C-alpha positions in Angstrom: 1.9 -44.5 -69.7 -0.7 -44.7 -67.1 1.9 -47.0 -64.6 4.5 -44.1 -65.4 1.9 -41.6 -64.1 1.1 -43.7 -61.1 4.8 -43.8 -60.2 5.0 -40.3 -60.6 2.7 -39.4 -58.1 3.5 -41.6 -55.4 7.2 -40.1 -55.7 5.6 -37.2 -55.2 3.6 -37.8 -52.7 6.7 -39.6 -50.9 8.4 -36.3 -51.4 5.7 -34.0 -49.9 5.7 -36.7 -46.9 9.7 -36.4 -46.5 9.9 -32.6 -47.2 6.6 -31.1 -46.9 5.0 -32.2 -44.1 6.5 -29.7 -41.6 6.2 -26.8 -44.0 2.3 -27.6 -43.9 2.1 -28.4 -40.2 3.7 -24.9 -39.4 1.2 -22.9 -41.5 -1.5 -24.6 -39.9 0.1 -24.6 -36.6 0.9 -20.2 -37.2 -2.9 -19.9 -38.7 -4.0 -21.0 -35.5 -2.9 -17.8 -33.1 -4.8 -14.7 -33.2 -3.1 -11.9 -35.3 -3.2 -10.1 -32.5 -4.4 -9.8 -28.6 -6.4 -6.6 -26.6 -3.4 -6.4 -23.3 -5.5 -4.5 -21.0 -3.5 -1.7 -18.5 -3.9 1.4 -16.8 -3.3 4.9 -17.8 0.3 6.2 -19.1 2.5 7.3 -16.2 1.1 4.3 -14.0 3.9 1.5 -13.5 1.5 -1.2 -14.7 0.9 0.7 -18.1 4.9 0.7 -18.5 5.3 -2.7 -17.2 2.4 -3.9 -19.5 3.8 -1.9 -22.5 7.4 -4.1 -21.9 5.5 -7.1 -21.7 3.8 -6.6 -25.4 7.0 -5.3 -27.2 8.8 -8.5 -26.4 5.3 -10.5 -27.1 5.3 -8.8 -30.2 8.5 -9.1 -31.7 8.9 -12.8 -30.3 6.0 -14.7 -30.9 3.6 -15.1 -33.8 1.0 -12.7 -32.1 0.6 -8.3 -32.0 -0.4 -7.6 -28.8 -1.8 -4.0 -28.2 -1.8 -2.4 -25.0 -5.4 -0.5 -24.3 -5.2 1.7 -21.2 -8.0 2.4 -19.2 -8.9 4.6 -16.6 -10.2 2.7 -13.7 -9.2 -1.3 -13.4 -12.8 -2.2 -12.6 -13.9 -2.1 -15.8 -11.2 -5.3 -17.0 -12.7 -8.5 -15.4 -16.1 -6.8 -17.9 -14.2 -6.2 -20.8 -12.6 -9.7 -21.0 -15.1 -11.8 -19.7 -18.5 -9.9 -20.7 -17.5 -7.8 -23.6 -14.9 -10.0 -24.7 -13.2 -6.3 -26.1 -9.6 -7.4 -24.4 -8.4 -11.0 -24.2 -5.0 -10.3 -21.2 -4.7 -7.8 -18.5 -1.8 -6.9 -16.0 -2.9 -5.7 -12.0 -1.5 -6.3 -8.8 -3.4 -9.6 -6.4 -5.1 -8.1 -4.4 -7.3 -6.7 -6.9 -7.1 -9.9 -9.3 -8.5 -11.5 -5.7 -11.6 -8.9 -5.6 -12.3 -10.3 -8.7 -12.5 -13.7 -8.5 -13.9 -13.8 -4.9 -16.9 -10.6 -5.4 -15.5 -9.4 -2.2 -13.7 -6.2 -1.2 -11.3 -8.4 1.5 -11.5 -11.3 3.2 -14.2 -12.0 6.4 -14.5 -9.8 8.7 -14.1 -7.0 6.8 -11.7 -4.3 8.4 -13.1 -1.0 8.6 -13.2 1.2 5.5 -13.8 -0.8 3.1 -17.2 0.4 1.1 -19.9 -2.0 2.0 -20.3 -3.2 -1.8 -18.0 -4.6 -3.6 -16.6 -4.0 -6.7 -17.0 -7.0 -8.8 -19.2 -10.1 -9.1 -17.0 -13.1 -8.5 -15.2 -13.9 -12.0 -14.9 -17.4 -11.8 -13.8 -18.0 -15.6 -10.3 -15.5 -15.2 -7.0 -17.5 -15.1 -3.6 -17.1 -14.3 -1.0 -16.3 -16.9 2.1 -16.0 -14.6 2.5 -14.4 -11.5 5.3 -11.7 -11.3 7.3 -9.5 -8.8 5.3 -7.6 -6.2 4.4 -4.0 -7.0 6.2 -2.4 -4.0 3.6 0.3 -2.4 3.7 1.9 0.5 2.7 5.5 2.3 5.0 8.7 1.2 5.6 11.6 3.2 7.4 14.6 2.9 11.1 14.3 4.2 10.9 17.2 6.6 8.2 15.8 8.1 10.2 13.6 10.4 8.2 10.3 10.7 9.7 7.9 9.6 7.2 4.6 10.3 3.9 3.7 9.0 3.2 3.9 13.0 4.4 7.4 13.3 0.6 8.5 11.3 -1.3 8.5 14.3 -3.5 11.3 14.4 -2.1 12.5 10.7 -4.1 13.4 7.5 -4.5 10.3 5.1 -6.1 10.2 1.7 -9.3 8.7 2.1 -10.0 6.0 -0.9 -13.4 4.9 -0.6 -14.0 5.6 -3.9 -11.4 3.5 -5.3 -11.6 -0.1 -3.2 -8.2 -0.6 -4.6 -6.2 1.7 -3.5 -8.1 1.5 0.2 -7.8 -1.8 0.4 -3.4 -0.9 0.1 -3.7 1.9 2.0 -5.9 0.1 5.1 -2.8 -2.2 5.0 -0.4 -0.4 4.9 -2.0 1.1 8.0 -2.9 -2.3 9.7 1.0 -3.3 8.9 1.8 -0.4 11.1 -0.5 -1.3 14.0 -2.8 1.5 13.2 -6.7 1.7 11.4 -8.5 4.8 10.8 -9.7 5.6 14.0 -6.5 6.3 14.7 -5.8 8.9 12.4 -8.1 11.8 9.8 -8.8 11.1 6.5 -9.6 13.5 3.4 -11.2 12.3 0.1 -8.9 11.8 -3.0 -10.0 10.0 -5.9 -6.6 10.3 -7.8 -2.7 8.8 -6.9 -0.9 11.4 -8.6 -3.1 14.0 -7.4 -2.6 12.8 -4.0 1.2 12.7 -4.3 0.7 16.3 -4.6 -1.5 17.0 -2.3 1.1 15.5 0.5 3.6 18.0 -1.4 1.6 20.8 -0.1 0.9 19.9 3.0 -2.6 19.0 2.0 -2.3 15.7 3.4 0.6 14.1 5.3 0.7 11.0 3.6 0.1 9.4 0.1 -1.0 5.8 -0.9 1.2 5.2 -4.2 4.3 2.7 -5.9 7.7 3.5 -5.7 8.7 4.2 -9.0 6.2 6.2 -10.1 7.1 10.1 -12.0 5.3 11.7 -9.2 7.1 10.4 -6.8 10.2 11.1 -8.0 8.8 14.3 -9.4 7.8 15.6 -5.5 11.1 14.1 -4.1 12.7 16.8 -6.6 10.5 19.5 -5.0 10.1 19.0 -1.7 12.3 15.8 -0.4 9.9 12.9 0.4 10.3 9.1 1.6 7.9 6.3 2.1 7.5 4.9 5.3 9.1 2.0 7.2 6.4 -1.2 6.8 7.1 -3.5 9.7 9.0 -7.1 8.9 6.8 -8.5 12.3 5.1 -12.0 10.7 2.2 -10.8 12.5 1.7 -7.8 11.4 2.2 -9.0 8.2 -0.9 -11.3 8.7 -3.0 -7.9 9.8 -1.5 -6.2 6.5 -3.3 -9.5 4.6 -6.6 -8.8 5.8 -7.1 -6.3 3.2 -4.8 -6.8 0.5 -4.4 -11.5 0.4 -0.6 -12.7 -1.0 1.0 -10.0 -0.1 4.1 -9.2 2.2 6.6 -7.1 3.5 9.6 -6.3 0.5 13.1 -5.2 1.6 13.5 -2.4 -0.9 16.9 -1.6 -1.8 18.1 2.5 -0.9 18.7 4.6 -3.8 15.0 5.1 -6.0 13.4 8.4 -5.3 11.4 8.1 -2.0 13.9 5.7 -0.8 17.0 6.8 0.8 18.2 4.2 2.3 16.9 0.3 2.4 13.7 0.4 3.9 10.6 -2.2 4.1 7.7 -1.1 2.1 4.1 -3.2 1.3 4.6 -5.5 -1.8 1.4 -6.7 -4.0 2.2 -9.3 -6.5 1.6 -8.1 -10.0 -0.1 -10.9 -12.3 -0.5 -11.4 -16.4 -4.0 -13.3 -16.5 -6.7 -14.0 -19.2 -9.8 -16.3 -19.0 -10.9 -19.5 -20.2 -11.5 -18.3 -23.6 -7.6 -18.3 -24.5 -7.3 -21.1 -25.8 -4.3 -23.5 -24.4 -1.7 -22.9 -27.8 -2.0 -19.0 -27.0 -1.4 -19.4 -23.4 1.3 -21.5 -23.6 3.1 -19.5 -26.8 3.0 -16.3 -25.1 4.7 -18.0 -21.7 7.1 -19.7 -23.9 8.4 -16.2 -25.6 8.5 -14.2 -22.1 10.7 -17.5 -20.5 12.8 -17.4 -23.3 13.2 -13.4 -23.6 12.8 -12.2 -20.2 16.2 -10.6 -20.2 14.8 -8.2 -23.1 12.1 -7.0 -21.5 14.2 -6.3 -18.4 15.7 -3.0 -19.4 12.0 -1.2 -19.8 10.9 -0.6 -16.1 12.6 -1.5 -12.7 9.7 -3.7 -11.9 10.7 -6.3 -14.7 14.2 -6.6 -14.2 12.7 -8.9 -11.2 10.6 -10.2 -14.1 12.2 -14.1 -14.7 11.3 -16.9 -14.7 11.4 -17.8 -11.1 8.4 -15.5 -10.6 6.8 -17.2 -12.9 5.2 -20.1 -10.6 3.8 -18.9 -7.2 2.5 -20.6 -4.7 0.4 -17.6 -3.0 -1.7 -17.0 -6.3 -5.3 -15.9 -5.5 -6.4 -16.9 -9.0 -6.3 -20.5 -10.8 -3.8 -21.1 -13.8 -4.7 -21.0 -17.4 -4.4 -24.8 -18.5 -2.3 -23.6 -21.3 0.3 -22.5 -18.5 -0.1 -25.4 -16.5 1.4 -27.5 -19.6 4.2 -25.1 -20.3 5.1 -25.2 -16.6 4.6 -28.6 -16.4 7.1 -29.0 -19.4 9.9 -26.8 -18.0 9.7 -28.9 -14.7 8.5 -26.0 -12.4 4.8 -27.4 -11.9 5.0 -28.9 -8.3 2.5 -31.4 -6.5 1.5 -28.1 -3.9 1.0 -26.0 -7.1 -1.4 -29.1 -8.2 -3.3 -28.9 -4.2 -3.0 -24.7 -4.5 -5.1 -25.2 -8.1 -7.4 -27.4 -7.2 -8.0 -25.5 -3.9 -8.7 -22.3 -5.7 -11.4 -23.9 -8.0 -13.5 -25.2 -5.5 -13.5 -21.7 -4.3 
């Protein structure tokens, strides 16, 4: 009888090994994923909120985790919430702001005139990139009846002063530098909020507002009075001048047809990035990228920016933040991680 029981036990154990192992491993693997992740974005109505919502929707539907979008009024709070307070897990922002978070500087030396003297962040060296994305096209928009078409036409005109917001100040200066201008060539009026700046331009209180292509406020102004984004320069030296204010940015030819873009127009572009911290496990980072890579066509309809956010953009040598180890593992398996990327990664980590 004992021998029969022993044989039965051995057979049962064998069946578990043959048929039950994958289920057991699967359950153990699934249990290592958090039920939810908190995804930081800016307030509703911004491009960052819309894009972050699209990415979160697909990750929630197609991965073991639910991504909860947490809108914040100012991205100055992002690194502290992620690294210090640990009240958020990942975030979406543009590369010039992430560069400020990583380096603890307002701009590359020598700092251009117009930047606040105090840096907005301490260096946050625990931040890590999950994936790079397409550029956010941010330019200077004017009324069509102003007669202006190029950034250089702003000489002597009034633009918004964003001293209280280093992110927007850097974009304003980048556009001016790219157009061969500085703050000494224009007049300024303090601004505190982007939608309000578009309204001020619409009402002729300022001549040009710094804002992103695709904003609802731009569409509204275009309907009411007619607006256009000024043309940026495609000249390599002018692009370098703009990069003094926003590293990794460049002029992007934007197809006509969108509000404020009546014809094909070169506009300053600053890449979007999704980033986390070293606190995120490699497995979670890997799973997020695996999900977005496999389902990018499903988030594309949510916002025009996401139409261009394809797997080809995920890895970029123009990054300002080192990649997360889990991301590197995924990209190596997809064979899109190159020796050049190793050099870029190592250089950023040395900084």
